[in-house]
C-alpha positions in Angstrom: -24.8 -3.7 -5.8 -21.7 -5.0 -4.2 -20.3 -6.1 -0.9 -18.7 -4.0 1.8 -15.1 -4.4 3.1 -13.8 -2.7 6.2 -10.2 -1.8 6.8 -9.0 -0.3 10.1 -5.9 -0.3 12.2 -3.3 1.6 14.2 0.3 2.8 14.0 2.4 3.3 17.2 4.6 6.3 16.4 8.2 7.0 17.4 8.2 10.5 15.9 5.2 12.7 15.6 6.8 15.3 13.3 7.6 12.8 10.5 4.1 11.5 10.7 2.4 14.9 10.6 4.6 16.0 7.7 3.8 12.9 5.7 0.0 13.2 6.3 0.1 16.9 5.4 2.0 16.3 2.2 -0.3 13.4 1.0 -1.8 14.1 -2.4 -5.5 13.2 -2.8 -5.6 9.6 -3.9 -8.3 9.0 -6.5 -7.2 5.5 -7.5 -9.0 2.6 -5.8 -8.3 1.3 -3.2 -7.4 4.8 -2.0 -5.5 5.8 1.1 -6.2 9.4 2.0 -5.2 11.8 4.7 -8.8 12.0 6.0 -8.6 8.3 7.0 -6.1 9.1 9.8 -6.9 10.3 13.3 -4.4 13.0 13.9 -6.0 14.4 17.1 -4.9 11.3 19.1 -1.3 12.4 18.9 -1.6 15.8 20.6 0.4 16.2 23.8 -0.2 15.5 26.7 -3.0 13.0 25.8 -0.9 9.9 25.4 1.7 8.0 27.5 5.2 7.7 26.2 4.3 7.0 22.6 1.3 8.2 20.7 -0.7 6.1 18.2 -2.7 7.1 15.2 -5.8 5.1 14.2 -7.3 4.9 10.7 -10.1 3.2 8.9 -12.6 3.3 6.1 -14.9 1.1 4.0 -14.6 -0.1 0.4 -16.8 -1.7 -2.2 -15.7 -5.2 -3.3 -12.2 -5.1 -1.8 -11.5 -8.8 -1.2 -7.9 -9.7 -1.9 -5.6 -10.4 -4.8 -4.6 -7.4 -6.9 -6.7 -4.8 -5.1 -5.3 -5.8 -1.7 -1.8 -5.9 -3.0 -2.3 -2.3 -4.2 -3.5 -1.3 -0.7 -0.5 -2.9 1.0 1.9 -1.2 -1.4 0.4 2.2 -0.6 0.4 1.5 3.1 4.0 0.3 3.1 5.0 3.4 1.1 3.5 5.5 3.9 5.2 3.4 6.6 8.5 3.9 4.8 8.2 7.7 5.2 7.5 7.8 8.9 9.3 6.7 12.1 7.1 4.1 13.7 7.4 1.2 16.2 4.8 -1.2 14.9 1.5 -1.2 13.0 -1.5 -3.4 12.7 -4.3 -3.7 10.1 -7.6 -5.6 10.3 -9.3 -6.4 7.0 -12.9 -7.6 7.3 -14.9 -8.9 4.3 -18.6 -10.0 4.0 -17.9 -13.4 2.6 -14.2 -14.2 2.4 -13.3 -13.9 6.1 -11.4 -11.5 8.3 -7.6 -11.0 8.3 -4.9 -9.3 10.3 -1.5 -7.9 9.4 1.5 -6.7 11.5 4.6 -4.6 10.8 7.4 -4.3 13.3 10.0 -1.7 12.4 13.7 -2.6 12.3 15.9 -0.6 14.7 19.3 -1.5 13.2 20.5 -2.8 16.6 21.3 -6.5 17.4 19.3 -8.4 18.3 16.4 -7.0 16.4 13.4 -6.7 18.7 10.8 -8.0 16.3 12.9 -10.7 14.7 10.8 -14.0 14.9 10.7 -17.2 12.9 7.1 -16.6 11.8 7.7 -13.0 10.6 9.0 -12.1 7.1 12.1 -10.0 7.2 12.2 -7.0 4.8 14.7 -4.1 4.5 12.9 -1.8 7.0 10.6 -4.1 9.0 9.3 -7.5 9.9 5.9 -8.5 8.4 3.5 -11.1 9.7 -0.1 -12.4 9.3 -2.5 -12.8 12.2 -3.5 -10.9 15.3 -0.3 -10.2 17.3 0.4 -8.5 20.6 2.7 -5.4 20.8 5.8 -7.6 20.9 5.0 -9.2 17.6 3.9 -12.7 18.8 0.8 -14.4 17.7 -2.1 -14.3 20.2 -3.8 -17.4 18.7 -2.0 -20.6 17.9 -4.2 -21.1 14.9 -2.6 -20.6 11.5 -3.4 -17.1 10.4 -5.7 -16.7 7.4 -4.4 -15.0 4.2 -6.6 -13.1 1.7 -7.4 -14.9 -1.5 -4.6 -14.7 -4.1 -2.4 -12.5 -2.0 1.3 -13.1 -1.6 4.0 -11.3 0.4 6.5 -9.9 -0.3 4.6 -8.3 -3.2 5.5 -9.2 -6.7 4.5 -8.0 -10.2 2.7 -10.6 -12.3 5.2 -11.8 -14.8 2.9 -11.5 -17.9 1.8 -8.0 -16.8 5.4 -6.9 -16.2 6.6 -8.2 -19.5 3.7 -6.7 -21.4 4.2 -3.3 -19.7 8.0 -3.3 -20.3 7.3 -3.7 -24.0 5.3 -0.5 -24.0 7.9 1.6 -22.2 9.5 3.1 -25.3 6.1 4.1 -26.6 4.9 5.5 -23.3 8.0 7.7 -23.1 6.9 9.4 -26.3 4.0 11.0 -24.2 4.9 14.7 -23.5 5.8 15.4 -19.9 2.8 16.7 -17.8 0.4 15.9 -20.7 -2.5 13.5 -20.3 -2.8 10.9 -23.0 -6.2 9.2 -23.4 -6.6 5.6 -24.6 -9.8 4.6 -26.3 -8.9 1.0 -25.6 -7.6 0.9 -22.1 -6.3 -2.7 -22.7 -3.4 -1.1 -24.5 -2.0 -0.4 -21.0 -4.1 -2.5 -18.7 -3.6 -5.9 -20.3 -5.3 -7.4 -17.1 -6.0 -6.4 -13.5 -2.4 -7.3 -12.6 -1.1 -4.2 -14.4 -2.7 -1.9 -11.8 0.0 -2.8 -9.2 2.6 -1.6 -11.7 0.7 1.7 -12.2 0.3 2.1 -8.5 4.0 1.6 -8.0 4.9 4.2 -10.7 2.4 6.7 -9.3 3.8 6.4 -5.7 7.2 7.1 -7.1 6.0 10.2 -9.0 6.7 8.7 -12.4 3.1 8.9 -13.7 -0.4 9.8 -12.9 -3.4 7.8 -14.2 -7.1 7.4 -13.9 -10.4 7.5 -15.6 -12.5 10.5 -16.8 -16.1 10.4 -17.8 -16.5 10.3 -21.6 -12.8 10.5 -22.2 -11.9 7.2 -20.6 -8.5 5.9 -19.3 -5.6 8.4 -19.2 -1.9 8.3 -18.3 0.2 11.4 -17.6 4.0 11.0 -17.7 5.9 13.0 -15.1 9.4 11.8 -15.9 11.1 9.0 -17.8 9.4 5.7 -17.4 11.8 2.8 -17.0 11.2 -0.9 -17.2 9.9 -2.3 -14.0 11.1 -5.4 -12.1 9.9 -5.3 -8.5 7.6 -3.1 -6.4 10.5 -2.5 -3.9 12.9 -0.7 -6.2 13.1 3.1 -6.0 12.6 4.8 -9.3 
């Protein structure tokens, strides 16, 4: 038994080609909380069935997705997708059974002054402005109430200090794994000291440094695709 969480949203696209290419090239995501190509409605962007700019919608359900580490992993994956496409703005709504409902907003930077989405209550990042709460298409909050934030979630994303230090101590050993070879760990805590380590593994997988997962009877595995370097922040390219 568990509880259901619902995630859905939309992305207003500036360029259909970059979006289609990104979706077509998405590898099947087997690591919870997954983001997969099947989640996205690609039919809504077919010409001439939109006005000026198309949107894509997406959504799915999860078991026991509530916030903290799992939600940080979802946001990291979603922002990795946003970083590969030309979009105007994006919204996500995250509904949980017991912990409340939450909204998130991204408004892309244009590189022109003044920036359209620059507002005091939005967090500025390299490529976009991020905000909590339900916002209209211009980035302003619709409700004057302070937006709710999922339990134990912080933005911008950060690696847990203990998990980062513990992982970085294992880097030399992990680089002894042969390239493109799975190594199975009888005791998964050798790598996963705690749940906070999953964000590091997600970051490395998104950057095509490793693959990882669980297999029945064999347990936790890690496959090295290239040199593993010490990690510092989820926003560095590898």
